[in-house]
VOGUMAR-247434 format. One line per field, with one value per residue (C-alpha): residue number from 1; residue in three letters; z, x, y. Coordinates in pm, 1 decimal, m for minus. Each point is the difference from the previous one (the first is absolute). Layout:
num: (NUM:...)
residu: (ALA:...)
c3: (Z:...)
c1: (X:...)
c2: (Y:...)
This chain:
num: (1:2:3:4:5:6:7:8:9:10:11:12:13:14:15:16:17:18:19:20:21:22:23:24:25:26:27:28:29:30:31:32:33:34:35:36:37:38:39:40:41:42:43:44:45:46:47:48:49:50:51:52:53:54:55:56:57:58:59:60:61:62:63:64:65:66:67:68:69:70:71:72:73:74:75:76:77:78:79:80:81:82:83:84:85:86:87:88:89:90:91:92:93:94:95:96:97:98:99:100:101:102:103:104:105:106:107:108:109:110:111:112:113:114:115:116:117:118:119:120:121:122:123:124:125:126:127:128:129:130:131:132:133:134:135:136:137:138:139:140:141:142:143:144:145:146:147:148:149:150:151:152:153:154:155:156:157:158:159:160:161:162:163:164:165:166:167:168:169:170:171:172:173:174:175:176:177:178:179:180:181:182:183:184:185:186:187:188:189:190:191:192:193:194:195:196:197:198:199:200:201:202:203:204:205:206:207:208:209:210:211:212:213:214:215:216:217:218:219:220:221:222:223:224:225:226:227:228:229:230:231:232:233:234:235:236:237:238:239:240:241:242:243:244:245:246:247:248:249:250:251:252:253:254:255:256:257:258:259:260:261:262:263:264:265:266:267:268:269:270:271:272:273:274:275:276:277:278:279:280:281:282:283:284:285:286:287:288:289:290:291:292:293:294:295:296:297:298:299:300:301:302:303:304:305:306:307:308:309:310:311:312:313:314:315:316:317:318:319:320:321:322:323:324:325:326:327:328:329:330:331:332:333:334:335:336:337:338:339:340:341:342:343:344:345:346:347:348:349:350:351:352:353:354:355:356:357:358:359:360:361:362:363:364:365:366:367:368:369:370:371:372:373:374:375:376:377:378:379:380:381:382:383:384:385:386:387:388:389:390:391:392:393:394:395:396:397:398:399:400:401:402:403:404:405:406:407:408:409:410:411:412:413:414:415:416:417:418:419:420:421:422:423:424:425:426:427:428:429:430:431:432:433:434:435:436:437:438:439:440:441:442:443:444:445:446:447:448:449:450:451:452:453:454:455:456:457:458:459:460:461:462:463:464:465:466:467:468:469:470:471:472:473:474:475:476:477:478:479:480:481:482:483:484:485:486:487:488:489:490:491:492:493:494:495)
residu: (MET:GLY:VAL:ASP:LEU:GLY:THR:GLY:SER:VAL:LYS:VAL:SER:VAL:MET:ASP:LYS:GLU:GLY:GLN:ILE:ILE:SER:GLN:GLU:SER:ALA:SER:LEU:SER:LEU:SER:GLN:THR:GLN:PRO:GLY:TYR:SER:GLU:GLN:ASN:PRO:GLU:ASP:TRP:VAL:THR:ALA:THR:THR:VAL:ALA:ILE:VAL:ASN:LEU:ALA:LEU:LYS:ASP:HIS:ILE:ASP:LEU:ASN:GLN:VAL:GLU:GLY:VAL:SER:TYR:SER:GLY:GLN:MET:HIS:GLY:LEU:VAL:LEU:LEU:GLY:SER:ASP:ASN:GLN:ILE:LEU:ARG:PRO:ALA:ILE:LEU:TRP:ASP:ASP:THR:ARG:THR:THR:LYS:GLN:CYS:LYS:GLU:ILE:MET:ASP:VAL:CYS:GLY:ASP:GLU:PHE:ILE:LYS:ILE:THR:LYS:ASN:VAL:PRO:LEU:GLU:GLY:PHE:THR:LEU:PRO:LYS:ILE:LEU:TRP:VAL:LYS:GLU:ASN:GLU:PRO:LEU:ILE:TYR:LYS:GLN:ALA:LYS:THR:PHE:LEU:LEU:PRO:LYS:ASP:TYR:LEU:ARG:TYR:ARG:MET:THR:GLY:ASP:ILE:SER:MET:GLU:TYR:SER:ASP:ALA:ALA:GLY:THR:VAL:LEU:LEU:ASP:VAL:VAL:LYS:LYS:GLN:TRP:SER:GLN:GLU:ILE:GLY:ASP:LYS:LEU:GLY:ILE:ASP:MET:SER:ILE:CYS:PRO:LYS:LEU:VAL:ASN:SER:VAL:ASP:SER:VAL:GLY:THR:ILE:SER:SER:GLU:TYR:ALA:LYS:TYR:SER:GLY:MET:SER:THR:GLU:THR:LYS:VAL:PHE:ALA:GLY:ALA:ALA:ASP:ASN:ALA:ALA:GLY:ALA:LEU:GLY:ALA:GLY:ILE:LEU:ASP:GLU:ASN:LYS:VAL:MET:ILE:SER:THR:GLY:THR:SER:GLY:VAL:VAL:LEU:LYS:TYR:GLU:ASN:ASP:ASP:GLN:GLY:TYR:GLN:GLY:LYS:LEU:HIS:PHE:PHE:ASN:HIS:ALA:ILE:PRO:ASP:LYS:TYR:TYR:SER:MET:GLY:VAL:THR:LEU:ALA:ALA:GLY:HIS:SER:LEU:ASN:TRP:LEU:TYR:GLU:THR:PHE:GLY:ASP:GLY:GLU:SER:LEU:SER:ASP:PHE:ALA:ASN:LEU:ALA:ASP:LYS:SER:PRO:VAL:GLY:ALA:HIS:GLY:LEU:ILE:PHE:THR:PRO:TYR:ILE:VAL:GLY:GLU:ARG:THR:PRO:TYR:ALA:ASP:SER:LYS:ILE:ARG:GLY:SER:PHE:ILE:GLY:VAL:SER:SER:ILE:ASN:THR:LYS:SER:ASP:PHE:VAL:ARG:SER:VAL:LEU:GLU:GLY:VAL:ILE:PHE:SER:TYR:ALA:ASP:ILE:LEU:LYS:ILE:TYR:HIS:GLU:HIS:GLY:LYS:HIS:PHE:ASP:THR:VAL:TYR:SER:ILE:GLY:GLY:GLY:THR:LYS:SER:GLU:THR:TRP:LEU:GLN:ILE:GLN:ALA:ASN:VAL:PHE:ASN:THR:LYS:VAL:LYS:THR:LEU:GLU:ASN:ALA:GLN:GLU:PRO:GLY:LEU:GLY:ALA:ALA:MET:ILE:ALA:ALA:VAL:GLY:VAL:LYS:TRP:PHE:SER:SER:LEU:GLU:GLN:CYS:GLU:THR:GLN:PHE:VAL:LYS:LYS:GLY:LYS:THR:TYR:TRP:PRO:GLU:PRO:ASP:LYS:VAL:GLU:GLN:TYR:GLN:LYS:LEU:TYR:ASN:ILE:TYR:ALA:GLN:VAL:TYR:ASP:GLN:THR:LYS:MET:MET:ASN:HIS:GLU:LEU:ILE:ASP:PHE:ARG:ASN:ASN:ASP)
c3: (m15553.1:m211.8:m343.7:m204.2:m323.7:m226.0:m367.4:m137.6:266.3:316.3:295.1:307.6:299.3:318.6:325.7:359.6:323.6:m20.7:m335.0:m191.3:m352.1:11.7:m373.8:m289.4:m367.0:m266.3:m347.9:m270.9:m152.8:m369.3:m104.3:m291.0:m176.9:m310.5:m90.1:124.1:361.3:72.5:261.6:146.4:147.5:57.0:376.2:m19.1:m92.5:356.0:144.4:m200.1:59.8:384.8:12.9:m215.1:241.8:294.8:m129.3:m80.3:371.1:81.3:m278.5:m49.4:347.3:199.5:197.6:217.7:m116.0:280.7:228.2:m142.1:258.8:m206.0:m335.5:m116.6:m322.4:m142.1:m353.7:m304.2:31.1:m190.0:m243.4:m75.3:22.7:m102.4:119.1:m98.1:180.1:48.8:75.7:m350.5:m142.8:m266.0:m166.1:46.3:289.6:m105.6:193.8:177.1:m304.5:m259.3:m101.7:m253.7:278.3:m79.5:m103.2:298.3:226.2:m140.9:17.2:407.5:71.6:m243.5:160.5:382.7:10.9:321.3:199.0:m137.2:121.7:363.3:1.0:m146.8:115.4:m365.3:m354.1:m261.2:m208.8:m285.5:231.4:262.7:m4.2:m15.5:m353.3:m120.7:134.2:m192.5:m316.4:14.3:64.6:m309.8:m231.5:93.4:134.4:m18.5:212.4:272.6:17.1:86.2:272.3:348.2:166.2:m49.9:165.2:3.2:m83.5:328.9:102.9:m252.2:31.0:378.2:m115.0:m199.1:310.9:239.5:m159.4:186.4:m208.2:155.5:m39.3:247.0:67.4:m101.1:m370.6:m13.8:56.0:m323.4:m197.7:71.6:80.5:384.4:239.1:154.3:331.4:86.7:m155.4:m208.1:m362.4:m110.2:m107.4:m103.2:m264.5:m104.5:m68.4:m185.6:m225.1:m54.6:172.3:176.0:329.6:67.1:m200.5:275.8:234.0:354.4:181.5:250.7:196.3:m139.1:327.6:m8.7:m34.2:m297.6:52.7:m64.9:m323.7:m169.5:m61.8:m372.6:5.7:275.1:m239.5:m269.7:175.3:263.1:276.5:319.9:80.3:327.1:m157.6:109.9:m263.2:66.2:m250.7:m66.0:m162.2:m319.7:m103.9:86.1:359.1:51.3:m135.6:276.0:259.5:m92.9:m0.6:316.1:m74.3:303.0:139.6:m161.8:31.6:m270.8:m376.5:m255.5:m352.5:m214.9:m313.7:m266.0:m355.5:152.3:314.1:327.1:254.3:315.8:336.8:296.7:119.9:335.2:m117.0:m287.1:m162.9:m301.9:m264.2:m200.8:m296.9:m9.0:127.1:m2.3:370.8:87.4:308.2:154.5:50.6:380.6:120.2:m17.9:m130.0:m332.2:m249.3:m258.0:m305.2:m328.7:m295.3:m256.2:m303.1:m157.2:285.1:m33.5:m358.6:m81.3:64.2:m168.6:m276.5:m25.1:42.5:m268.3:m237.9:64.8:208.7:m159.1:109.5:372.5:257.5:129.6:329.5:m172.1:m218.9:331.1:141.7:m271.9:198.5:259.9:m279.2:m38.7:264.3:187.1:m275.9:m293.4:m152.1:m21.6:m158.5:170.0:m96.7:55.3:20.0:m178.4:m278.7:39.4:131.9:357.6:297.6:308.2:17.8:m351.7:m83.4:m371.8:m266.5:m285.1:197.3:m161.6:168.4:m80.6:16.5:103.7:m40.9:m252.8:m86.5:m188.0:298.5:153.2:m4.4:37.2:390.7:m5.7:m151.1:234.1:295.0:m126.9:m19.1:367.3:110.6:m216.7:140.9:368.5:m94.8:m99.5:345.7:159.6:m189.2:156.3:374.8:m61.3:17.3:340.5:129.2:m142.2:228.9:306.3:m9.4:146.4:4.6:106.5:m184.2:m367.3:m56.9:m343.3:m121.6:m366.6:m295.8:102.5:304.3:m159.9:m58.7:267.1:m236.7:m55.2:375.4:89.6:m266.7:158.0:358.8:m142.3:m217.2:268.3:273.1:229.6:94.9:m213.1:118.1:m180.7:120.6:1.7:m72.6:m340.9:m53.7:115.7:m133.2:56.2:366.0:59.5:m80.8:206.9:311.3:m63.9:28.9:306.8:182.9:m114.1:152.5:318.2:m16.9:79.9:161.9:m258.6:m331.7:177.1:221.0:m298.8:m190.1:299.9:m67.1:m392.6:m143.2:m9.6:m47.0:m209.8:m71.8:59.9:m235.8:145.6:m194.7:m84.4:46.0:m287.2:m239.6:134.1:m94.8:m334.2:m48.3:108.3:m247.6:m288.2:147.0:m41.3:m366.6:m58.5:163.6:m294.2:m311.6:39.7:m47.4:m298.0:m177.2:36.7:m306.0:m236.4:117.6:m32.8:m369.7:m72.0:131.2:m245.7:m285.7:47.2:24.6:m320.5:m193.1)
c1: (17117.2:86.6:126.4:m22.0:204.4:m138.5:62.9:m314.1:m75.2:87.8:m245.8:25.2:m202.2:m40.5:m76.0:m103.0:126.9:m295.6:128.6:m288.9:87.2:m98.5:54.2:160.6:100.1:167.0:168.3:97.7:373.3:43.8:237.7:276.7:35.9:193.8:64.2:m98.8:142.4:63.1:m195.7:134.4:m146.1:103.8:103.8:m139.9:m344.2:m6.1:47.0:m226.0:m289.9:71.5:m45.0:m303.9:m153.1:117.1:m112.6:m335.0:m27.6:6.4:m179.9:m289.9:m8.2:90.9:268.2:222.0:326.8:172.1:m157.9:176.4:244.8:191.0:39.1:118.0:18.6:m91.7:176.5:19.6:303.8:311.3:14.2:314.0:38.1:376.0:99.2:300.8:246.8:m287.6:m283.2:m130.8:m185.0:232.3:m247.2:m361.9:m55.6:5.6:m282.3:m81.2:m189.6:276.7:163.4:294.0:262.0:0.6:354.1:110.9:m175.6:184.5:336.1:m71.4:m49.5:293.9:211.5:m120.0:m117.5:m212.2:177.5:m216.8:m308.2:154.9:80.5:m313.5:m237.1:m131.1:77.8:46.8:m329.6:m69.7:m233.1:294.6:208.7:341.5:m31.3:m150.4:325.8:194.0:m192.4:57.2:391.7:15.6:m238.6:7.8:368.9:28.5:m332.1:125.2:317.3:m190.1:m185.9:58.4:m275.7:m301.2:m325.5:m327.0:m334.0:m152.1:372.3:33.8:m347.7:95.7:300.7:m166.5:m237.6:280.7:339.6:136.3:132.3:m17.2:m142.6:m182.0:74.2:m318.6:43.1:370.9:m23.7:m207.5:294.8:193.9:307.8:m52.3:149.4:m360.8:137.0:299.1:m228.3:261.4:77.0:199.0:360.7:65.9:m292.3:114.3:357.6:m67.9:m254.1:222.0:m236.0:103.7:m166.5:m5.2:m289.9:m190.0:m181.7:m2.2:m239.9:m249.1:m296.8:m357.8:m101.5:304.8:m56.1:180.9:m111.6:m277.1:m163.0:234.8:m78.8:m0.4:m235.6:m241.5:m34.6:m60.1:m261.2:m141.1:132.7:150.3:369.1:m66.7:m142.2:254.3:76.8:89.9:167.8:m271.8:m15.5:m1.9:m373.5:23.9:119.4:m232.3:m276.5:107.4:m40.9:m355.2:m105.4:118.7:250.9:221.6:58.6:79.5:m351.1:m132.2:33.8:m73.1:m167.1:m36.3:m168.9:68.5:115.9:259.6:m46.2:225.4:12.0:168.5:104.9:159.6:348.9:172.9:327.5:233.5:29.9:m174.6:m98.3:293.1:m151.0:m312.6:m173.2:87.0:112.8:50.6:37.5:m342.7:m124.4:31.7:371.9:210.8:m306.2:m38.3:m277.3:3.1:m232.7:m48.9:m176.6:m269.5:65.6:m374.2:m246.3:m262.2:140.7:m124.1:m339.3:13.3:124.4:m251.8:m275.3:144.2:19.3:m331.9:m203.8:m329.3:m106.8:m55.2:246.2:268.6:m134.5:m309.3:242.9:197.6:m330.3:m63.2:239.0:m291.6:m165.6:273.7:97.4:318.3:241.1:m173.7:m145.8:371.7:145.2:356.6:170.8:323.6:80.2:341.8:m148.6:294.7:262.0:44.7:200.0:m25.5:31.4:96.4:235.9:m92.7:m45.0:m117.5:m252.6:m349.8:m347.2:m194.9:m395.9:40.3:m324.4:m201.4:m287.0:m331.9:m196.5:209.9:m193.0:124.6:m80.6:258.0:250.9:m33.3:11.0:302.0:178.0:m79.6:126.4:315.0:110.8:m70.4:188.1:283.4:m1.1:m18.7:328.3:155.9:m140.1:120.3:374.4:m69.6:m146.3:310.1:230.2:m212.8:m191.2:m315.9:m305.0:m356.6:m146.2:20.9:m101.0:m118.9:17.0:m20.5:m275.8:m92.8:m141.4:m299.5:m106.6:m170.0:57.8:397.3:49.9:m180.2:214.4:311.2:m86.9:m101.5:321.3:215.3:m188.8:73.4:m252.5:23.7:m94.2:m67.4:69.1:m263.0:265.2:130.6:285.0:272.8:332.1:m109.4:m164.3:357.0:165.9:m225.6:62.1:357.4:m60.4:m212.2:262.8:271.7:m202.2:m60.8:m347.0:62.9:314.3:24.5:m122.3:m169.1:m214.6:m69.7:m135.8:m266.6:m139.7:44.0:m58.7:m395.4:m43.5:m307.3:m167.3:151.6:m46.3:62.6:96.4:m284.3:150.2:m183.8:121.6:348.4:34.6:m132.3:269.7:278.5:m82.5:m36.3:341.0:182.8:m85.7:54.7:359.6:101.5:m88.8:314.6:214.6:m215.8:m45.7:347.3:186.1:m296.5:m46.8:344.6:21.9:m333.9:161.8:295.8:m233.3:m186.2:332.1:126.0:m336.6)
c2: (m4232.9:m305.9:43.1:m333.1:m5.3:m237.7:m70.4:133.1:245.5:189.9:m4.7:237.7:m77.1:228.8:m227.3:92.5:m144.2:m221.0:m181.2:143.4:137.9:348.5:102.9:m176.2:150.1:m190.0:107.1:m230.5:m98.8:m104.5:m259.2:19.1:m315.1:57.3:m331.5:m347.0:m73.3:334.5:216.0:344.2:316.6:352.4:28.6:364.5:m120.5:m161.0:337.8:185.9:m277.9:m19.7:378.8:3.8:m243.9:214.7:317.7:m171.4:m95.3:385.7:129.6:m254.8:m179.6:311.4:m161.9:231.3:m120.0:177.9:m252.2:m317.3:m108.9:m225.9:m157.2:m333.2:m209.9:m338.7:m37.6:m198.6:m247.6:m64.7:320.6:143.2:397.9:107.6:321.7:222.2:235.1:268.6:m262.8:43.3:m302.2:m153.1:m229.9:m118.1:m239.5:m360.8:m178.4:m315.5:m147.7:65.4:m322.3:96.7:m119.6:m368.7:m23.2:223.7:m259.6:m287.7:203.7:66.6:m397.1:m86.8:264.1:m39.7:m339.6:m150.2:288.4:239.1:m205.8:m1.5:375.7:109.6:m270.8:19.9:m105.6:299.5:46.9:219.5:226.9:67.6:330.3:m153.2:m152.0:347.1:168.3:m252.8:43.0:381.1:m60.8:m238.7:177.6:364.3:47.7:402.6:18.3:m277.8:237.6:291.9:m167.0:114.6:m191.6:m203.8:m10.3:m184.7:142.2:104.0:109.0:237.3:150.8:33.0:183.8:233.6:74.3:40.4:22.6:m340.7:m252.4:m334.4:m350.1:m217.5:m354.3:m167.1:156.4:m32.1:m362.7:m19.0:131.1:m327.7:210.7:m17.3:m247.2:m48.8:m147.6:250.4:300.6:129.8:40.1:m296.0:111.7:m347.6:m17.7:345.2:m83.2:m315.1:147.6:335.5:250.3:315.6:m54.0:392.2:34.5:m196.5:266.2:m28.3:m273.4:107.6:m189.2:31.7:187.5:246.8:352.8:140.8:364.7:238.8:121.6:237.9:375.0:m57.7:m297.2:201.6:273.2:m238.5:m181.2:191.3:m244.4:123.5:1.1:m114.5:m327.6:m301.1:m237.8:m379.9:m240.9:m199.5:m386.2:m197.2:m44.7:m393.0:90.7:312.6:m241.4:m261.9:255.5:145.4:m366.8:m56.4:m252.1:59.8:m361.3:m325.9:m149.6:202.9:m3.6:276.3:m91.1:297.2:m16.8:265.6:m39.8:m215.2:m182.2:9.0:m252.0:157.5:m122.1:156.3:m149.6:51.1:m200.9:86.2:m355.7:69.4:m270.0:m32.8:198.9:m186.6:305.2:364.4:60.9:375.0:247.2:92.8:367.5:m119.0:31.8:m333.9:m200.3:m144.5:m108.6:m266.0:m23.0:m180.7:145.6:m141.6:247.4:m29.8:m11.7:256.6:29.0:m341.8:92.5:301.7:m162.5:m239.7:273.1:213.2:m283.2:m179.5:237.8:70.2:359.2:m95.6:165.8:m147.7:m58.9:m169.4:m210.3:m114.0:m97.6:m266.0:m218.6:m58.0:m197.3:m257.6:m236.1:m104.6:m86.9:184.6:m323.5:m134.2:304.9:122.4:334.4:84.8:378.6:17.8:227.7:258.9:m253.3:m90.4:127.5:m256.5:m254.5:m20.0:290.4:m68.3:267.0:m242.2:m216.7:56.3:m54.3:m296.3:m100.0:m391.1:m226.7:204.8:m183.3:81.5:28.3:263.0:366.5:355.0:m26.7:m303.3:206.5:275.4:m233.7:m179.8:322.3:91.2:m315.5:m17.6:321.3:m96.2:m351.5:212.4:182.9:m368.0:m59.2:285.2:m107.6:m369.0:158.4:137.5:m357.3:m141.5:205.5:m63.9:339.3:9.6:240.1:13.4:289.8:136.3:366.2:43.8:331.5:163.6:m17.5:m388.9:96.7:145.8:m356.7:m224.6:m323.8:98.1:52.9:m349.7:m185.7:143.1:m142.4:m334.0:m23.1:109.9:m191.2:316.6:287.5:311.2:349.4:317.0:367.9:266.7:281.8:m137.2:284.2:m208.3:132.9:352.8:m71.0:m185.2:345.8:207.0:m252.2:72.1:364.4:m44.6:m191.0:236.1:281.2:m179.4:m64.3:m349.7:m136.5:m291.3:m141.0:m281.4:243.4:205.7:m305.6:m53.2:316.7:73.6:m360.9:m90.4:m365.9:m117.8:m350.3:m330.9:m312.9:m337.7:m314.7:m222.5:m380.5:m187.6:286.7:23.3:m403.6:52.7:309.5:m198.8:m266.4:264.2:174.4:m323.8:0.1:368.8:m40.7:m244.9:238.3:221.0:m279.1:m158.7:298.2:215.7:m151.6:42.8:342.5:100.5:m130.1:169.1:345.3:m92.7:m69.6:332.6:186.2:m156.8:37.6)
């Protein structure tokens, strides 16, 4: 069983030894956004939603839960769950997309300097957990004083299902309180920031056994106390497993609301904060990643604003009626700010080259091309660091469009492959459980059975050349529009 704890829903998948999904159920989750920049959830909602999905597996799909040998997890990253002396929840969880901690991020760098990047391999950003801990310390001191430990979302869910309190390395790295290479909590960072490091839970590997389903949760859910439980992984690490990103020749690009470019890493050098760098679910391996904040969101925004009653799929297919370069139109997808390579919350998107000949099809195509150019910005960092890869695995919503996939192959000048089983984080979680119960001797062996490859898209040389020229123009837009966008944001805030 793989439990994929997302932000909007929990999805639970049951798989057999051949890597086939036997059954799958999900339950939705709600967000609390009480003011701009705030995003929270009640951790108990994760437990309830997961249980609803598990019970439905038995009642609706007639799965015998006693036959589930093992369970593991994929989870939304960075969310802060604070627990008190009796392991009770002290406040709602502050989620990965909560942006209230700009002040704390600056404090971290002011106090720790470049040593912070050397230890954590990352720069502190609003999404990460450490700035959230500092925010609570500074703004809710009574709650902070009561805190006995902190967990991340899937680790809290796992605690409620097993009674075990621990955190595995791929998620712990995303707190930016972990020494990524030494695989231990950084006492140095804690001391500098005045954090009592006793709140940090014990650390385990993703594939480690953390016990079995507790008798209490067995009564609650119908699961068996014989079912073994394994630590699991952060959603991006689990997604990499589920996409078969288990060597350095492969890159994964995942397009959802945001977009993630992820690469497997053998060494621990990192990218001096230019890319996120975290421990992998594979013991003693790593992965790096960059993020485009508004990937699928850019197309959804265009559709919701200018769609004319057609389906989103038909709207996206309008791009087929426009040529490479959309008749001289370029879009930068910075409509909610940007993460990589520009950590800039004030930058905003642009359409450059708008003329009276442009049609709706041109705007749709320019949005698709602009998002892919933003991925090329991230891949460029790898090239600059001498990293090579021969295959891009494209997953997520964009894979439903052959035009989207072919544009990727042409912009990246690299073959692009899809996957048949598009449940990557949940599949990765199930792979961890399958290795844990000894169905396979390693994640690599499991991958050959569980990960089903799809279609391949090859670069078209003439269009590769056209896109290189277009990308060179696109790459100038950020610097040319940065100050104007910042001034516009200030104007709007003072309006």
